[in-house]
VEXDREN-2710 file (C-alpha; in Angstrom, 1 decimal):
% VEXDREN-2710
k/r/px/py/pz
1/MET/-4.3/3.1/-37.5
2/LYS/-6.5/0.1/-37.6
3/LYS/-9.8/0.5/-35.7
4/ILE/-10.2/-1.9/-32.8
5/PRO/-13.7/-3.1/-31.9
6/VAL/-15.2/-2.7/-28.4
7/LEU/-13.5/-5.2/-26.2
8/THR/-15.5/-7.6/-24.1
9/GLY/-12.8/-10.2/-23.6
10/ILE/-10.6/-11.2/-20.8
11/ILE/-8.0/-8.4/-21.2
12/LEU/-8.8/-4.7/-21.1
13/LEU/-6.6/-1.9/-22.5
14/ALA/-5.2/-0.5/-19.3
15/TYR/-2.4/1.4/-21.0
16/LEU/0.0/1.3/-23.9
17/LEU/3.6/0.9/-23.1
18/SER/6.0/2.8/-25.3
19/CYS/9.6/1.5/-25.1
20/GLY/12.8/2.4/-26.8
21/LYS/14.5/-0.1/-29.1
22/SER/15.7/-3.0/-27.0
23/VAL/19.5/-3.4/-27.4
24/GLU/21.3/-6.7/-26.8
25/ALA/24.1/-5.8/-24.4
26/PRO/26.9/-7.5/-22.4
27/ALA/25.1/-7.1/-19.1
28/GLY/24.2/-9.9/-16.6
29/ILE/23.7/-10.8/-13.0
30/THR/26.8/-12.4/-11.6
31/PHE/25.6/-13.0/-8.0
32/LEU/22.5/-12.4/-5.9
33/ILE/21.2/-13.0/-2.4
34/GLY/17.6/-13.0/-1.3
35/ASP/14.6/-11.5/-3.1
36/VAL/15.7/-10.0/-6.5
37/LYS/13.4/-9.4/-9.4
38/VAL/14.0/-8.3/-13.0
39/ASN/10.9/-6.8/-14.7
40/GLY/8.8/-8.5/-12.0
41/VAL/10.3/-12.0/-12.6
42/PRO/12.4/-13.7/-9.9
43/ALA/16.1/-13.3/-11.0
44/ARG/18.7/-16.0/-11.2
45/GLN/22.5/-15.9/-11.2
46/GLY/23.6/-15.9/-14.8
47/ASP/20.6/-14.0/-16.2
48/MET/21.4/-11.8/-19.1
49/LEU/19.9/-8.3/-19.2
50/ARG/18.7/-5.9/-21.9
51/ALA/18.3/-2.2/-22.0
52/ASN/15.3/-0.9/-20.0
53/ALA/15.4/-3.9/-17.6
54/GLN/14.3/-2.9/-14.1
55/ILE/16.0/-4.6/-11.1
56/VAL/14.2/-4.5/-7.7
57/THR/15.8/-5.9/-4.5
58/GLY/13.9/-6.8/-1.4
59/ASP/14.7/-6.5/2.3
60/GLN/18.1/-8.0/3.1
61/SER/18.7/-8.8/-0.6
62/SER/21.3/-7.6/-3.1
63/CYS/22.7/-8.5/-6.5
64/ASP/25.9/-7.8/-8.5
65/VAL/25.6/-6.8/-12.2
66/ARG/28.4/-6.8/-14.8
67/ILE/27.9/-4.3/-17.6
68/GLY/30.7/-4.8/-20.1
69/GLU/33.8/-4.5/-17.9
70/SER/32.1/-2.3/-15.3
71/LEU/30.6/-3.7/-12.0
72/ILE/27.7/-2.5/-9.8
73/ARG/26.2/-3.9/-6.6
74/ILE/22.5/-3.1/-6.0
75/LYS/21.9/-3.1/-2.3
76/GLU/18.7/-4.0/-0.4
77/SER/15.3/-2.3/-0.9
78/SER/16.5/-0.7/-4.2
79/SER/15.0/-0.1/-7.6
80/LEU/17.3/0.5/-10.6
81/THR/16.6/0.6/-14.4
82/LEU/19.3/-0.1/-17.0
83/ALA/18.2/2.9/-19.1
84/GLN/20.9/2.5/-21.7
85/LEU/23.3/-0.3/-22.6
86/SER/25.7/-0.5/-25.6
87/ALA/25.6/-3.3/-28.1
88/GLN/28.1/-6.2/-27.7
89/GLY/31.5/-5.1/-29.1
90/SER/30.6/-1.4/-29.1
91/PRO/32.1/1.4/-26.9
92/GLU/30.6/1.2/-23.4
93/ASN/28.0/3.9/-22.9
94/THR/25.9/3.2/-19.9
95/LEU/23.0/5.1/-18.3
96/LEU/21.6/3.9/-15.0
97/ALA/18.5/5.3/-13.3
98/LEU/18.4/4.7/-9.6
99/GLU/14.8/5.4/-8.5
100/SER/15.4/4.5/-4.9
101/GLY/17.9/2.6/-2.7
102/LYS/21.6/2.3/-2.8
103/MET/24.2/1.2/-5.3
104/LEU/28.0/0.6/-5.2
105/CYS/29.7/1.4/-8.5
106/LYS/33.1/0.2/-9.9
107/PRO/33.2/1.3/-13.5
108/LYS/36.1/0.4/-15.7
109/LYS/38.6/3.1/-16.8
110/LEU/36.6/4.5/-19.7
111/LEU/38.0/5.5/-23.1
112/LYS/37.4/8.9/-24.8
113/ASP/34.2/7.8/-26.6
114/GLU/32.7/5.9/-23.6
115/SER/30.5/7.0/-20.7
116/PHE/29.1/5.8/-17.4
117/ILE/26.2/8.0/-16.2
118/VAL/23.9/7.5/-13.2
119/LYS/20.8/9.6/-12.5
120/THR/18.4/9.7/-9.5
121/PRO/15.2/11.8/-9.1
122/THR/17.4/14.7/-8.0
123/ALA/20.9/14.3/-9.3
124/VAL/23.1/13.2/-12.3
125/ALA/26.7/12.0/-12.3
126/GLY/29.3/10.9/-14.8
127/VAL/32.5/9.1/-14.1
128/ARG/35.6/7.8/-15.9
129/GLY/37.0/4.9/-14.0
130/THR/36.4/5.4/-10.3
131/GLN/34.8/3.8/-7.2
132/PHE/31.8/5.4/-5.6
133/SER/28.5/4.8/-3.9
134/ILE/25.2/6.5/-4.6
135/GLU/22.0/6.5/-2.4
136/ALA/18.6/7.9/-3.1
137/ASP/16.1/7.8/-0.2
138/ARG/12.3/8.1/-0.2
139/GLU/12.5/11.9/0.3
140/LYS/14.5/12.0/-3.0
141/THR/17.7/13.1/-1.3
142/THR/20.7/11.8/-3.1
143/THR/24.1/11.2/-1.5
144/PHE/27.4/10.5/-3.4
145/LYS/30.6/9.2/-1.7
146/VAL/33.8/8.9/-3.8
147/PHE/36.3/6.3/-2.6
148/GLU/38.7/6.5/-5.6
149/GLY/39.0/8.8/-8.6
150/GLU/36.4/11.6/-9.2
151/VAL/32.8/11.9/-10.1
152/LYS/31.2/14.9/-11.8
153/VAL/27.9/15.7/-10.1
154/ALA/25.0/18.1/-10.8
155/LYS/21.4/18.6/-9.8
156/ARG/19.0/17.0/-12.1
157/THR/16.4/19.0/-14.0
158/SER/13.8/17.3/-16.2
159/GLN/14.2/20.0/-18.9
160/LEU/17.9/19.0/-19.4
161/ASP/17.5/15.2/-19.4
162/ALA/18.0/15.2/-23.2
163/ASN/21.3/17.0/-22.7
164/ILE/22.5/15.1/-19.7
165/GLU/26.0/14.5/-21.1
166/LEU/26.4/18.3/-21.7
167/VAL/25.2/19.0/-18.2
168/ILE/27.8/16.6/-16.7
169/GLU/30.6/17.8/-19.0
170/LYS/30.4/21.3/-17.4
171/ALA/29.9/19.9/-13.8
172/LYS/32.5/20.3/-11.0
173/PRO/33.9/16.9/-9.9
174/ILE/34.0/15.6/-6.4
175/GLU/37.2/13.7/-5.6
176/HIS/38.2/10.7/-3.5
177/ASN/37.2/10.9/0.1
178/GLN/34.6/13.5/-0.6
179/MET/30.8/13.3/-0.5
180/VAL/27.9/15.5/-1.4
181/THR/24.1/15.5/-0.6
182/ILE/21.5/16.9/-3.0
183/THR/18.0/17.4/-1.7
184/GLU/14.7/17.6/-3.6
185/LYS/14.4/21.3/-2.7
186/GLN/17.8/22.1/-4.3
187/ALA/16.8/20.2/-7.5
188/LYS/13.4/21.9/-7.7
189/GLU/15.0/25.4/-7.3
190/ALA/17.4/24.7/-10.2
191/GLU/14.6/23.2/-12.3
192/LYS/12.5/26.4/-11.8
193/LYS/15.3/28.6/-13.0
194/VAL/16.1/26.4/-16.0
195/GLU/12.5/26.6/-17.0
196/GLU/12.6/30.4/-16.9
197/VAL/15.7/30.6/-19.1
198/LEU/14.5/28.0/-21.6
199/ARG/11.2/29.8/-22.0
200/LYS/13.0/32.8/-23.3
201/GLY/15.2/31.0/-25.8
202/ALA/14.0/30.6/-29.5
203/ASP/16.8/28.3/-30.6
204/GLU/16.8/25.1/-28.6
205/LYS/20.6/24.5/-28.7
206/ALA/21.3/28.1/-27.8
207/ALA/18.7/28.1/-25.1
208/VAL/20.2/25.0/-23.4
209/GLN/23.7/26.6/-23.5
210/ALA/22.2/29.8/-22.1
211/ALA/20.4/27.9/-19.3
212/LEU/23.5/26.1/-18.3
213/GLU/25.4/29.4/-18.0
214/ALA/22.5/31.3/-16.3
215/VAL/21.8/28.7/-13.6
216/LYS/25.2/27.3/-13.0
217/GLU/25.2/28.6/-9.5
218/ASP/22.1/26.6/-8.8
219/LEU/22.7/23.6/-11.0
220/TYR/26.2/22.9/-10.1
221/LEU/27.9/22.2/-6.8
222/LYS/29.3/24.9/-4.6
223/PRO/32.5/24.3/-2.6
224/LYS/30.6/24.5/0.6
225/GLU/28.2/21.7/-0.5
226/ILE/31.2/19.2/-0.8
227/THR/32.3/17.6/2.4
228/ALA/35.5/15.7/3.1
229/PHE/35.3/12.4/5.0
230/ARG/37.9/10.0/6.5
231/LEU/38.0/6.6/4.9
232/GLU/37.6/5.1/8.4
233/GLN/34.1/6.6/8.6
234/PHE/32.9/4.4/5.7
235/LYS/35.6/1.7/5.8
236/GLU/33.2/-1.2/5.3
237/GLU/31.5/0.4/2.3
238/GLY/34.8/1.3/0.7
239/GLU/36.2/-2.2/1.1
240/GLU/33.0/-3.7/-0.3
241/ILE/33.3/-1.7/-3.5
242/LYS/37.0/-2.5/-3.8
243/ALA/36.2/-6.2/-3.4
244/LEU/33.7/-6.3/-6.3
245/ASN/35.0/-8.7/-8.9
246/GLY/31.9/-9.8/-10.8
247/LYS/32.7/-13.5/-10.3
248/GLY/30.2/-14.4/-7.6
249/THR/29.7/-18.0/-6.7
250/PRO/29.0/-20.1/-9.8
251/GLU/26.1/-22.5/-9.6
252/PRO/26.7/-25.8/-11.3
253/ARG/25.0/-26.3/-14.7
254/LYS/23.3/-23.0/-14.5
255/ALA/22.5/-21.9/-18.1
256/GLU/22.4/-18.2/-19.0
257/ARG/18.9/-16.9/-19.8
258/VAL/17.8/-13.6/-21.1
259/VAL/15.3/-11.8/-19.0
260/PRO/12.7/-10.3/-21.3
261/VAL/11.8/-6.6/-21.2
262/PRO/8.0/-6.0/-21.3
263/GLU/6.9/-4.3/-24.5
264/GLY/3.5/-3.5/-26.0
265/THR/0.0/-4.5/-25.0
266/LEU/-2.1/-7.6/-25.8
267/LEU/-5.8/-7.1/-26.4
268/VAL/-8.1/-10.1/-26.6
269/THR/-11.8/-10.3/-27.5
270/ARG/-13.8/-13.4/-27.6
271/GLN/-12.4/-14.3/-31.1
272/GLU/-9.5/-11.9/-31.9
273/VAL/-6.1/-11.2/-30.5
274/TYR/-4.4/-7.8/-31.1
275/TYR/-0.8/-6.9/-30.3
276/VAL/-0.4/-3.1/-29.9
277/ARG/2.8/-1.2/-29.6
278/ASN/3.5/2.5/-29.7
279/GLY/-0.2/3.2/-30.2
280/LYS/-0.5/1.0/-33.3
281/VAL/-1.9/-2.5/-34.0
282/GLU/1.2/-4.4/-35.2
283/TRP/-0.3/-7.8/-35.5
284/GLU/-3.7/-9.5/-35.2
285/GLY/-4.9/-13.1/-35.1
286/LYS/-7.7/-15.5/-34.0
287/LEU/-8.3/-16.8/-30.5
288/ILE/-8.8/-20.5/-31.1
289/THR/-8.7/-21.9/-27.5
290/PRO/-8.8/-20.1/-24.1
291/PRO/-5.5/-18.9/-22.7
292/ALA/-3.5/-20.9/-20.2
293/LYS/-3.2/-19.1/-16.8
294/THR/-1.0/-18.8/-13.7
295/ALA/-1.7/-16.5/-10.8
296/ASP/-0.2/-13.4/-12.5
297/LYS/0.2/-14.3/-16.2
298/LEU/-1.8/-15.4/-19.3
299/TYR/-0.4/-17.4/-22.2
300/ILE/-1.9/-17.3/-25.6
301/ALA/-1.1/-19.0/-28.9
302/SER/-2.5/-17.8/-32.2
303/GLY/-1.3/-18.8/-35.6
304/GLU/2.3/-17.7/-35.8
305/TRP/2.9/-16.1/-32.3
306/VAL/2.9/-17.2/-28.7
307/PHE/2.4/-14.4/-26.1
308/CYS/2.9/-14.1/-22.3
309/ALA/1.0/-11.2/-20.8
310/ARG/-0.1/-9.8/-17.5
311/PRO/-3.8/-9.6/-16.7
312/ASP/-3.8/-5.9/-17.6
313/GLY/-2.4/-6.7/-21.1
314/LEU/1.3/-5.8/-20.7
315/VAL/3.3/-8.2/-22.9
316/ILE/6.1/-9.8/-20.9
317/TRP/7.5/-11.8/-23.8
318/LYS/6.4/-12.9/-27.3
319/LYS/7.8/-15.7/-29.5
320/ARG/7.3/-16.3/-33.2
321/LEU/6.2/-19.9/-33.5
322/VAL/3.7/-21.4/-35.9
323/ASN/1.2/-23.2/-33.8
324/ASP/-2.3/-24.7/-33.7
325/GLY/-3.6/-22.2/-31.2
326/LYS/-3.5/-24.5/-28.1
327/VAL/-1.3/-24.1/-25.0
328/GLU/-1.2/-25.7/-21.6
329/ILE/1.1/-25.4/-18.6
330/GLN/3.0/-28.4/-17.4
331/GLY/5.2/-27.7/-14.3
332/ASP/7.6/-24.9/-15.2
333/ARG/7.0/-25.3/-19.0
334/LEU/4.5/-24.0/-21.5
335/VAL/3.5/-26.6/-23.9
336/VAL/2.6/-25.3/-27.3
337/TYR/0.9/-27.6/-29.8
338/ALA/2.1/-27.2/-33.4
339/ARG/1.2/-29.5/-36.3
340/GLY/0.7/-32.5/-34.1
341/ALA/3.9/-31.9/-32.2
342/GLN/4.6/-30.3/-28.9
343/LYS/7.0/-27.4/-28.3
344/ARG/8.1/-26.7/-24.7
345/LEU/8.9/-23.2/-23.7
346/ASP/10.2/-21.5/-20.5
347/LEU/7.3/-19.9/-18.7
348/GLU/9.4/-16.9/-17.7
349/ASN/11.0/-15.9/-21.0
350/GLY/9.7/-18.1/-23.8
351/GLU/13.0/-19.7/-24.5
352/ASP/13.1/-23.4/-25.7
353/LYS/13.3/-25.8/-22.8
END
Protein backbone atom coordinates (compact mmCIF):
# COMPACT_ATOMS: atom_id res chain seq x y z
CA MET A 1 0.00 0.00 0.00
CA LYS A 2 1.25 3.45 -0.86
CA LYS A 3 2.22 5.54 2.15
CA ILE A 4 0.17 8.74 2.50
CA PRO A 5 1.86 11.81 4.01
CA VAL A 6 0.50 13.63 7.04
CA LEU A 7 -2.53 15.54 5.82
CA THR A 8 -2.91 19.24 6.56
CA GLY A 9 -5.34 20.03 3.77
CA ILE A 10 -9.03 20.68 3.65
CA ILE A 11 -10.23 17.09 3.94
CA LEU A 12 -9.37 14.70 6.76
CA LEU A 13 -9.64 10.92 6.67
CA ALA A 14 -12.75 10.37 8.75
CA TYR A 15 -13.27 6.82 7.57
CA LEU A 16 -12.83 4.49 4.62
CA LEU A 17 -15.97 3.25 2.97
CA SER A 18 -15.90 -0.29 1.66
CA CYS A 19 -18.66 -1.04 -0.80
CA GLY A 20 -19.52 -4.10 -2.80
CA LYS A 21 -19.39 -3.92 -6.56
CA SER A 22 -22.05 -1.58 -7.84
CA VAL A 23 -24.37 -3.35 -10.26
CA GLU A 24 -26.40 -1.63 -12.92
CA ALA A 25 -29.99 -2.70 -12.36
CA PRO A 26 -33.49 -2.10 -13.70
CA ALA A 27 -34.61 -0.15 -10.62
CA GLY A 28 -35.99 3.36 -10.51
CA ILE A 29 -38.31 5.80 -8.77
CA THR A 30 -41.66 5.92 -10.54
CA PHE A 31 -43.42 8.36 -8.23
CA LEU A 32 -42.74 10.37 -5.10
CA ILE A 33 -44.37 12.85 -2.76
CA GLY A 34 -42.63 15.22 -0.36
CA ASP A 35 -39.12 14.92 1.04
CA VAL A 36 -37.36 11.87 -0.44
CA LYS A 37 -33.57 11.48 -0.60
CA VAL A 38 -31.36 8.88 -2.26
CA ASN A 39 -27.86 8.69 -0.79
CA GLY A 40 -28.47 12.10 0.77
CA VAL A 41 -29.45 13.71 -2.55
CA PRO A 42 -33.03 14.98 -3.15
CA ALA A 43 -34.74 12.40 -5.38
CA ARG A 44 -36.72 13.01 -8.54
CA GLN A 45 -39.27 10.96 -10.38
CA GLY A 46 -37.45 8.94 -13.03
CA ASP A 47 -34.23 8.53 -11.05
CA MET A 48 -32.48 5.24 -11.79
CA LEU A 49 -31.04 3.37 -8.80
CA ARG A 50 -28.04 1.11 -8.32
CA ALA A 51 -27.29 -1.54 -5.72
CA ASN A 52 -26.52 -0.14 -2.23
CA ALA A 53 -28.64 2.98 -2.83
CA GLN A 54 -30.22 4.20 0.41
CA ILE A 55 -33.67 5.77 0.23
CA VAL A 56 -34.91 7.95 3.11
CA THR A 57 -38.40 9.47 3.26
CA GLY A 58 -39.37 12.38 5.45
CA ASP A 59 -42.57 13.19 7.35
CA GLN A 60 -45.69 12.91 5.16
CA SER A 61 -43.52 11.70 2.27
CA SER A 62 -43.34 8.48 0.25
CA CYS A 63 -42.02 7.05 -2.99
CA ASP A 64 -42.70 4.14 -5.35
CA VAL A 65 -39.82 2.08 -6.71
CA ARG A 66 -39.92 -0.40 -9.57
CA ILE A 67 -37.35 -3.20 -9.31
CA GLY A 68 -37.53 -5.18 -12.52
CA GLU A 69 -41.19 -6.20 -12.61
CA SER A 70 -41.66 -5.90 -8.84
CA LEU A 71 -43.04 -2.84 -7.05
CA ILE A 72 -42.57 -1.36 -3.58
CA ARG A 73 -43.88 1.75 -1.85
CA ILE A 74 -41.70 3.26 0.87
CA LYS A 75 -43.91 5.07 3.34
CA GLU A 76 -43.14 8.16 5.41
CA SER A 77 -40.26 8.38 7.90
CA SER A 78 -38.57 5.27 6.49
CA SER A 79 -35.03 4.23 5.63
CA LEU A 80 -34.42 1.47 3.07
CA THR A 81 -31.27 0.18 1.35
CA LEU A 82 -31.37 -1.69 -1.97
CA ALA A 83 -28.77 -4.17 -0.73
CA GLN A 84 -28.79 -6.37 -3.84
CA LEU A 85 -30.13 -5.84 -7.36
CA SER A 86 -29.67 -8.05 -10.38
CA ALA A 87 -28.17 -6.85 -13.65
CA GLN A 88 -30.45 -5.87 -16.52
CA GLY A 89 -31.71 -8.98 -18.30
CA SER A 90 -30.67 -11.36 -15.50
CA PRO A 91 -33.04 -13.32 -13.23
CA GLU A 92 -34.44 -11.06 -10.53
CA ASN A 93 -32.69 -11.57 -7.19
CA THR A 94 -33.50 -8.70 -4.87
CA LEU A 95 -32.44 -8.07 -1.28
CA LEU A 96 -33.94 -5.09 0.55
CA ALA A 97 -32.86 -3.88 3.99
CA LEU A 98 -35.54 -1.91 5.83
CA GLU A 99 -33.72 -0.18 8.66
CA SER A 100 -36.84 1.57 9.96
CA GLY A 101 -40.27 2.64 8.80
CA LYS A 102 -42.83 0.92 6.60
CA MET A 103 -42.92 -0.59 3.14
CA LEU A 104 -45.66 -2.04 0.94
CA CYS A 105 -44.47 -4.82 -1.36
CA LYS A 106 -45.91 -6.22 -4.58
CA PRO A 107 -43.28 -8.59 -6.03
CA LYS A 108 -43.86 -10.23 -9.37
CA LYS A 109 -44.49 -13.97 -9.53
CA LEU A 110 -40.92 -15.20 -9.30
CA LEU A 111 -39.34 -17.98 -11.34
CA LYS A 112 -37.45 -20.90 -9.81
CA ASP A 113 -34.04 -19.18 -9.90
CA GLU A 114 -35.33 -15.79 -8.67
CA SER A 115 -35.76 -14.36 -5.17
CA PHE A 116 -37.21 -11.37 -3.36
CA ILE A 117 -35.89 -11.05 0.20
CA VAL A 118 -36.48 -8.37 2.81
CA LYS A 119 -34.60 -8.01 6.07
CA THR A 120 -35.05 -5.73 9.07
CA PRO A 121 -32.94 -5.47 12.24
CA THR A 122 -34.89 -8.40 13.72
CA ALA A 123 -36.48 -10.41 10.88
CA VAL A 124 -35.96 -11.87 7.41
CA ALA A 125 -38.59 -12.78 4.83
CA GLY A 126 -38.71 -14.35 1.39
CA VAL A 127 -41.61 -14.33 -1.07
CA ARG A 128 -42.65 -15.73 -4.44
CA GLY A 129 -45.30 -13.45 -5.92
CA THR A 130 -47.47 -12.02 -3.17
CA GLN A 131 -48.65 -8.78 -1.60
CA PHE A 132 -47.59 -7.81 1.90
CA SER A 133 -46.55 -4.97 4.16
CA ILE A 134 -43.61 -4.80 6.51
CA GLU A 135 -42.97 -2.32 9.31
CA ALA A 136 -39.92 -1.89 11.58
CA ASP A 137 -40.31 0.58 14.44
CA ARG A 138 -37.68 2.36 16.52
CA GLU A 139 -37.74 -0.43 19.13
CA LYS A 140 -36.73 -2.85 16.31
CA THR A 141 -40.07 -4.62 16.39
CA THR A 142 -41.03 -5.99 12.97
CA THR A 143 -44.59 -6.60 11.81
CA PHE A 144 -45.59 -8.48 8.64
CA LYS A 145 -49.10 -8.52 7.16
CA VAL A 146 -49.88 -10.74 4.17
CA PHE A 147 -52.75 -9.66 1.92
CA GLU A 148 -52.24 -12.22 -0.85
CA GLY A 149 -50.09 -15.33 -1.27
CA GLU A 150 -47.61 -16.32 1.43
CA VAL A 151 -44.39 -15.04 2.98
CA LYS A 152 -41.71 -17.15 4.68
CA VAL A 153 -40.57 -15.37 7.85
CA ALA A 154 -37.85 -16.03 10.45
CA LYS A 155 -36.07 -14.15 13.18
CA ARG A 156 -32.87 -12.53 11.97
CA THR A 157 -29.52 -13.45 13.51
CA SER A 158 -26.33 -11.73 12.35
CA GLN A 159 -24.37 -15.02 12.35
CA LEU A 160 -26.65 -16.43 9.62
CA ASP A 161 -26.83 -13.35 7.37
CA ALA A 162 -24.46 -15.01 4.90
CA ASN A 163 -26.88 -17.96 4.69
CA ILE A 164 -30.08 -15.92 4.57
CA GLU A 165 -31.56 -17.90 1.65
CA LEU A 166 -31.05 -21.18 3.51
CA VAL A 167 -32.68 -19.70 6.61
CA ILE A 168 -35.72 -18.61 4.60
CA GLU A 169 -35.93 -21.93 2.72
CA LYS A 170 -36.58 -23.76 5.99
CA ALA A 171 -38.95 -21.12 7.39
CA LYS A 172 -42.66 -21.59 7.94
CA PRO A 173 -44.81 -19.36 5.70
CA ILE A 174 -47.52 -17.04 6.88
CA GLU A 175 -50.46 -16.92 4.50
CA HIS A 176 -52.96 -14.35 3.27
CA ASN A 177 -54.88 -12.54 6.00
CA GLN A 178 -52.25 -13.51 8.56
CA MET A 179 -49.77 -11.33 10.44
CA VAL A 180 -46.82 -11.80 12.76
CA THR A 181 -44.79 -9.54 15.05
CA ILE A 182 -41.14 -10.20 15.94
CA THR A 183 -39.52 -8.26 18.77
CA GLU A 184 -35.88 -7.46 19.41
CA LYS A 185 -35.98 -9.72 22.47
CA GLN A 186 -37.08 -12.71 20.39
CA ALA A 187 -34.34 -12.07 17.82
CA LYS A 188 -31.68 -11.70 20.53
CA GLU A 189 -32.69 -14.98 22.15
CA ALA A 190 -32.38 -16.80 18.81
CA GLU A 191 -29.05 -15.11 18.09
CA LYS A 192 -27.62 -16.22 21.42
CA LYS A 193 -28.52 -19.86 20.79
CA VAL A 194 -27.19 -19.78 17.22
CA GLU A 195 -23.89 -18.43 18.55
CA GLU A 196 -23.62 -21.30 21.02
CA VAL A 197 -24.19 -23.91 18.31
CA LEU A 198 -21.83 -22.35 15.78
CA ARG A 199 -19.07 -22.13 18.38
CA LYS A 200 -19.08 -25.91 18.69
CA GLY A 201 -19.00 -26.68 14.95
CA ALA A 202 -15.67 -27.22 13.17
CA ASP A 203 -16.99 -27.33 9.62
CA GLU A 204 -18.80 -24.10 8.72
CA LYS A 205 -21.41 -25.64 6.42
CA ALA A 206 -22.18 -28.42 8.85
CA ALA A 207 -22.27 -25.93 11.72
CA VAL A 208 -24.84 -23.79 9.95
CA GLN A 209 -27.05 -26.81 9.22
CA ALA A 210 -26.70 -27.88 12.85
CA ALA A 211 -27.56 -24.40 14.08
CA LEU A 212 -30.71 -24.25 11.97
CA GLU A 213 -31.85 -27.59 13.33
CA ALA A 214 -30.84 -26.88 16.93
CA VAL A 215 -32.51 -23.48 17.20
CA LYS A 216 -35.50 -23.99 14.92
CA GLU A 217 -37.87 -23.59 17.87
CA ASP A 218 -36.43 -20.12 18.54
CA LEU A 219 -35.51 -19.05 15.00
CA TYR A 220 -38.75 -19.97 13.27
CA LEU A 221 -42.33 -18.98 13.95
CA LYS A 222 -44.54 -20.98 16.27
CA PRO A 223 -48.25 -21.33 15.37
CA LYS A 224 -49.22 -19.22 18.38
CA GLU A 225 -47.08 -16.34 17.06
CA ILE A 226 -49.13 -16.13 13.84
CA THR A 227 -52.36 -14.15 14.07
CA ALA A 228 -55.27 -14.11 11.63
CA PHE A 229 -56.87 -10.79 10.73
CA ARG A 230 -59.95 -9.71 8.82
CA LEU A 231 -59.23 -7.80 5.65
CA GLU A 232 -61.59 -5.07 6.86
CA GLN A 233 -59.17 -4.31 9.71
CA PHE A 234 -56.51 -3.16 7.25
CA LYS A 235 -58.68 -2.49 4.23
CA GLU A 236 -56.98 0.77 3.27
CA GLU A 237 -53.53 -0.78 3.43
CA GLY A 238 -54.57 -3.79 1.37
CA GLU A 239 -56.19 -1.65 -1.30
CA GLU A 240 -53.10 0.59 -1.47
CA ILE A 241 -50.85 -2.39 -2.19
CA LYS A 242 -53.27 -3.79 -4.76
CA ALA A 243 -53.38 -0.44 -6.57
CA LEU A 244 -49.60 -0.21 -6.97
CA ASN A 245 -48.87 -0.12 -10.70
CA GLY A 246 -45.48 1.60 -10.98
CA LYS A 247 -46.76 4.21 -13.39
CA GLY A 248 -47.08 7.25 -11.15
CA THR A 249 -47.76 10.62 -12.73
CA PRO A 250 -45.22 11.32 -15.50
CA GLU A 251 -43.59 14.72 -15.49
CA PRO A 252 -43.10 16.29 -18.93
CA ARG A 253 -39.58 16.18 -20.39
CA LYS A 254 -38.18 14.62 -17.23
CA ALA A 255 -35.03 12.78 -18.25
CA GLU A 256 -33.89 9.75 -16.32
CA ARG A 257 -30.78 10.25 -14.21
CA VAL A 258 -28.71 7.74 -12.32
CA VAL A 259 -28.34 8.51 -8.62
CA PRO A 260 -24.71 7.80 -7.67
CA VAL A 261 -23.77 5.46 -4.84
CA PRO A 262 -21.04 6.98 -2.60
CA GLU A 263 -17.85 4.93 -2.79
CA GLY A 264 -14.34 5.53 -1.48
CA THR A 265 -12.69 8.50 0.23
CA LEU A 266 -10.97 11.59 -1.16
CA LEU A 267 -7.91 12.90 0.64
CA VAL A 268 -6.52 16.32 -0.21
CA THR A 269 -3.34 17.99 0.99
CA ARG A 270 -2.13 21.39 -0.12
CA GLN A 271 -0.72 19.95 -3.32
CA GLU A 272 -1.90 16.36 -3.77
CA VAL A 273 -5.20 14.54 -4.21
CA TYR A 274 -5.64 10.87 -3.28
CA TYR A 275 -8.61 8.60 -4.03
CA VAL A 276 -8.76 5.75 -1.49
CA ARG A 277 -11.04 2.73 -1.75
CA ASN A 278 -11.08 -0.50 0.24
CA GLY A 279 -8.08 0.73 2.24
CA LYS A 280 -5.83 1.32 -0.80
CA VAL A 281 -4.79 4.40 -2.78
CA GLU A 282 -6.26 3.74 -6.23
CA TRP A 283 -5.34 7.07 -7.80
CA GLU A 284 -3.35 10.21 -7.02
CA GLY A 285 -2.98 13.56 -8.69
CA LYS A 286 -2.04 17.20 -8.21
CA LEU A 287 -4.27 19.93 -6.76
CA ILE A 288 -3.90 22.80 -9.20
CA THR A 289 -6.64 25.20 -8.05
CA PRO A 290 -8.82 25.28 -4.90
CA PRO A 291 -12.02 23.18 -4.94
CA ALA A 292 -15.41 24.64 -5.77
CA LYS A 293 -17.79 24.43 -2.79
CA THR A 294 -21.46 24.30 -1.89
CA ALA A 295 -22.87 24.07 1.63
CA ASP A 296 -22.33 20.30 1.82
CA LYS A 297 -20.10 19.31 -1.11
CA LEU A 298 -16.65 19.91 -2.56
CA TYR A 299 -15.79 19.62 -6.26
CA ILE A 300 -12.22 18.95 -7.37
CA ALA A 301 -10.67 18.53 -10.82
CA SER A 302 -7.22 17.05 -11.22
CA GLY A 303 -5.69 15.84 -14.46
CA GLU A 304 -7.98 13.03 -15.62
CA TRP A 305 -10.67 12.93 -12.92
CA VAL A 306 -13.38 15.16 -11.48
CA PHE A 307 -14.61 14.36 -7.95
CA CYS A 308 -17.59 15.36 -5.85
CA ALA A 309 -17.06 14.68 -2.13
CA ARG A 310 -18.54 15.52 1.23
CA PRO A 311 -16.46 17.61 3.64
CA ASP A 312 -15.49 14.42 5.50
CA GLY A 313 -14.03 12.98 2.29
CA LEU A 314 -16.74 10.48 1.24
CA VAL A 315 -16.83 10.46 -2.57
CA ILE A 316 -20.37 10.98 -3.84
CA TRP A 317 -19.44 10.63 -7.51
CA LYS A 318 -16.37 10.67 -9.75
CA LYS A 319 -16.05 11.14 -13.51
CA ARG A 320 -13.10 10.42 -15.79
CA LEU A 321 -12.55 13.64 -17.72
CA VAL A 322 -9.22 15.10 -18.86
CA ASN A 323 -9.13 18.64 -17.46
CA ASP A 324 -6.97 21.65 -16.62
CA GLY A 325 -7.59 21.35 -12.88
CA LYS A 326 -10.07 24.24 -12.68
CA VAL A 327 -13.77 24.00 -11.74
CA GLU A 328 -16.47 26.50 -10.83
CA ILE A 329 -20.17 26.35 -10.01
CA GLN A 330 -22.68 28.11 -12.26
CA GLY A 331 -26.27 27.62 -11.07
CA ASP A 332 -26.99 23.88 -11.00
CA ARG A 333 -23.96 23.05 -13.12
CA LEU A 334 -20.32 22.33 -12.49
CA VAL A 335 -18.13 23.92 -15.15
CA VAL A 336 -14.91 22.01 -15.76
CA TYR A 337 -12.20 23.66 -17.85
CA ALA A 338 -10.47 21.33 -20.28
CA ARG A 339 -7.98 22.41 -22.94
CA GLY A 340 -9.52 25.82 -23.37
CA ALA A 341 -13.08 24.48 -23.54
CA GLN A 342 -15.77 24.15 -20.89
CA LYS A 343 -17.52 20.94 -19.89
CA ARG A 344 -20.79 21.30 -17.95
CA LEU A 345 -21.75 18.56 -15.48
CA ASP A 346 -24.74 17.90 -13.23
CA LEU A 347 -23.79 18.87 -9.67
CA GLU A 348 -25.62 15.91 -8.19
CA ASN A 349 -24.35 13.00 -10.30
CA GLY A 350 -21.62 14.26 -12.67
CA GLU A 351 -23.60 13.53 -15.83
CA ASP A 352 -23.20 15.79 -18.87
CA LYS A 353 -25.64 18.70 -18.88
